[in-house]
LUMBAKOL-471763 format. One line per field, with one value per residue: residue number from 0; x, y, z of N, C-alpha, C in turn. Coordinates in Angstrom, 1 decimal. Layout:
<sites>
seq = [NUM;...]
nc1 = [X;...]
nc2 = [Y;...]
nc3 = [Z;...]
cac1 = [X;...]
cac2 = [Y;...]
cac3 = [Z;...]
cc1 = [X;...]
cc2 = [Y;...]
cc3 = [Z;...]
</sites>
This chain:
<sites>
seq = [0;1;2;3;4;5;6;7;8;9;10;11;12;13;14;15;16;17;18;19;20;21;22;23;24;25;26;27;28;29;30;31;32;33;34;35;36;37;38;39;40;41;42;43;44;45;46;47;48;49;50;51;52;53;54;55;56;57;58;59;60;61;62;63;64;65;66;67;68;69;70;71;72;73;74;75;76;77;78]
nc1 = [23.6;22.9;24.0;25.2;25.3;26.6;25.4;25.5;23.0;22.2;20.8;20.4;22.6;22.7;23.3;22.5;21.3;21.6;20.4;22.4;23.8;25.8;28.0;28.9;31.5;32.8;32.5;30.0;26.6;24.0;21.0;18.6;16.7;16.0;16.7;16.9;15.1;13.3;13.3;15.1;16.1;18.3;19.5;19.7;21.9;25.3;27.3;29.0;29.9;30.7;31.2;29.6;29.1;28.6;25.6;26.3;28.7;27.9;26.2;28.0;29.8;28.0;27.3;29.5;29.3;26.9;25.2;25.1;23.8;20.8;18.1;15.9;16.9;18.7;16.9;15.6;17.6;18.0;15.7]
nc2 = [-14.2;-13.0;-9.9;-7.8;-4.7;-3.1;-0.5;2.5;4.0;7.4;8.8;7.1;5.7;2.9;-0.1;-1.1;-3.4;-3.4;-4.3;-5.1;-5.2;-7.1;-5.2;-4.6;-3.9;-5.2;-4.3;-3.5;-2.2;-0.2;-1.8;-1.4;1.2;1.3;-0.2;-3.8;-4.3;-2.3;0.0;2.1;4.7;4.9;7.4;8.4;7.4;7.0;6.3;3.3;0.6;-2.1;-3.4;-5.0;-7.8;-11.4;-13.3;-15.2;-14.1;-11.6;-12.4;-13.7;-11.5;-9.8;-11.3;-11.0;-8.4;-8.1;-6.7;-4.1;-4.2;-3.9;-5.7;-6.5;-6.5;-8.6;-10.7;-10.8;-11.8;-14.3;-15.5]
nc3 = [-23.5;-20.3;-18.9;-16.3;-14.5;-11.5;-9.7;-7.7;-5.8;-6.0;-4.1;-1.8;-1.4;-1.6;-3.2;-6.5;-9.0;-12.5;-15.8;-18.6;-21.9;-24.2;-26.2;-29.7;-29.7;-27.7;-25.1;-22.6;-22.8;-21.5;-20.9;-19.7;-18.2;-15.6;-12.4;-11.7;-9.7;-10.1;-8.6;-8.8;-10.9;-13.7;-14.1;-11.6;-10.4;-9.2;-11.2;-12.4;-10.5;-10.6;-13.6;-16.4;-15.8;-15.7;-14.8;-12.8;-11.9;-10.9;-8.9;-7.2;-6.5;-5.3;-3.1;-1.5;-0.6;0.6;2.5;1.5;-0.9;-2.6;-1.4;-2.9;-5.5;-5.2;-4.7;-7.2;-8.8;-7.7;-8.2]
cac1 = [23.8;22.6;25.1;24.7;26.2;26.2;25.5;25.2;22.0;22.7;20.1;20.4;24.0;22.5;23.8;21.4;21.7;21.0;20.7;23.2;24.0;27.2;28.1;29.7;32.9;33.3;32.0;28.5;25.8;22.8;19.8;17.4;16.8;15.7;17.3;16.1;14.0;12.4;13.2;16.1;16.4;19.8;20.0;19.8;23.0;26.6;28.2;29.1;30.9;31.1;30.6;29.5;29.3;27.6;24.7;27.1;29.7;27.2;25.7;29.2;30.2;26.9;27.4;30.7;29.0;25.4;24.5;25.1;23.1;19.3;17.6;15.0;17.7;19.2;15.8;15.4;18.6;17.8;14.4]
cac2 = [-14.4;-11.7;-9.2;-6.8;-3.6;-2.8;0.9;3.1;5.0;8.7;9.3;6.2;5.0;1.5;-0.6;-1.7;-4.1;-3.0;-5.2;-4.6;-6.2;-7.0;-4.4;-5.1;-3.6;-6.0;-3.9;-3.6;-1.0;-0.3;-2.3;-0.9;2.5;1.2;-1.4;-5.0;-4.2;-1.2;1.1;3.2;5.1;4.9;8.7;8.7;6.7;7.6;5.5;1.9;0.1;-3.3;-3.4;-6.1;-9.1;-12.4;-13.6;-15.9;-13.2;-10.6;-13.1;-13.9;-10.2;-9.2;-12.0;-10.4;-7.1;-8.3;-5.7;-2.9;-4.4;-3.9;-7.1;-6.8;-6.9;-9.9;-11.6;-10.9;-12.8;-15.7;-15.9]
cac3 = [-22.0;-19.6;-18.3;-15.3;-13.9;-10.2;-9.5;-6.4;-5.8;-5.6;-2.9;-0.6;-1.4;-1.7;-4.5;-7.3;-10.2;-13.8;-16.9;-19.7;-23.0;-24.9;-27.4;-30.8;-29.5;-26.6;-23.8;-22.4;-22.9;-20.6;-21.6;-19.0;-17.5;-14.1;-11.8;-11.8;-8.7;-10.5;-7.6;-9.0;-12.3;-14.0;-14.0;-10.2;-9.8;-9.2;-12.0;-12.4;-9.6;-11.2;-15.0;-17.4;-15.1;-15.9;-13.7;-11.8;-11.4;-10.1;-7.6;-6.3;-6.0;-4.4;-1.8;-0.7;0.0;0.7;3.3;0.8;-2.1;-2.5;-1.2;-4.0;-6.6;-4.9;-4.9;-8.6;-9.4;-7.1;-8.8]
cc1 = [23.6;23.9;24.5;25.8;25.7;26.5;25.0;24.1;22.5;22.0;20.2;21.8;23.9;22.8;22.6;22.0;20.9;21.4;21.5;23.2;25.3;27.1;29.0;31.2;33.5;32.9;30.5;27.9;24.5;21.7;18.5;17.7;16.5;16.4;16.3;14.9;13.0;12.3;14.1;16.3;17.9;20.3;20.2;20.9;24.3;27.6;28.2;30.2;31.5;30.4;30.6;29.8;28.2;26.7;25.5;28.1;29.0;26.7;26.9;29.7;29.2;27.0;28.5;30.3;27.5;24.7;24.4;24.2;21.6;18.8;16.6;15.7;18.3;18.1;15.5;16.4;18.4;16.5;13.5]
cc2 = [-13.0;-11.2;-8.1;-5.9;-3.4;-1.3;1.4;4.1;6.4;9.3;8.4;5.6;3.5;1.1;-1.4;-2.4;-3.7;-4.0;-4.4;-5.6;-6.0;-6.1;-5.0;-4.9;-4.3;-5.6;-4.1;-2.2;-1.2;-0.8;-1.7;0.4;2.5;-0.1;-2.6;-5.0;-3.1;-0.1;2.3;3.5;5.3;6.4;9.2;7.9;7.4;6.8;4.0;1.5;-1.2;-3.5;-4.8;-7.5;-10.1;-12.6;-14.2;-14.9;-12.1;-11.2;-13.2;-12.6;-9.6;-10.0;-11.5;-9.2;-7.0;-7.2;-4.3;-3.0;-4.5;-5.4;-7.5;-7.2;-8.3;-11.0;-11.8;-11.9;-14.2;-16.3;-16.7]
cc3 = [-21.4;-18.9;-17.3;-14.9;-12.4;-10.0;-8.2;-6.6;-5.3;-4.4;-1.6;-0.4;-1.4;-3.1;-5.2;-8.6;-11.4;-14.9;-18.0;-20.8;-23.7;-26.1;-28.5;-30.6;-28.3;-25.2;-23.5;-22.4;-22.1;-21.5;-21.0;-18.3;-16.0;-13.7;-11.9;-10.8;-9.0;-9.6;-7.9;-10.5;-12.5;-13.9;-12.5;-9.6;-10.0;-10.0;-11.7;-11.4;-10.1;-12.6;-15.6;-16.9;-15.6;-14.7;-12.5;-11.1;-10.5;-8.8;-6.7;-5.7;-5.0;-3.0;-0.9;0.0;0.2;1.4;2.6;-0.5;-1.8;-2.4;-2.3;-5.2;-6.5;-5.2;-6.4;-9.2;-8.9;-7.5;-8.1]
</sites>
């Protein structure tokens, strides 16, 4: 099952979604070095705001703060 982190861009303060994967120890580790929209490198973010969420959870959480989340990341999830 896909997991996602929500991170804040260090340059724009916009929120972006990054793919993660479940680790053997129960947490999540980064799967990709760029956001799902391919606009932000993980090294250009200010940490994880919402960690290790399922697709359903990340969609729900992003809907609550939609104006702050990258619209291209949202489009990626809504496929």
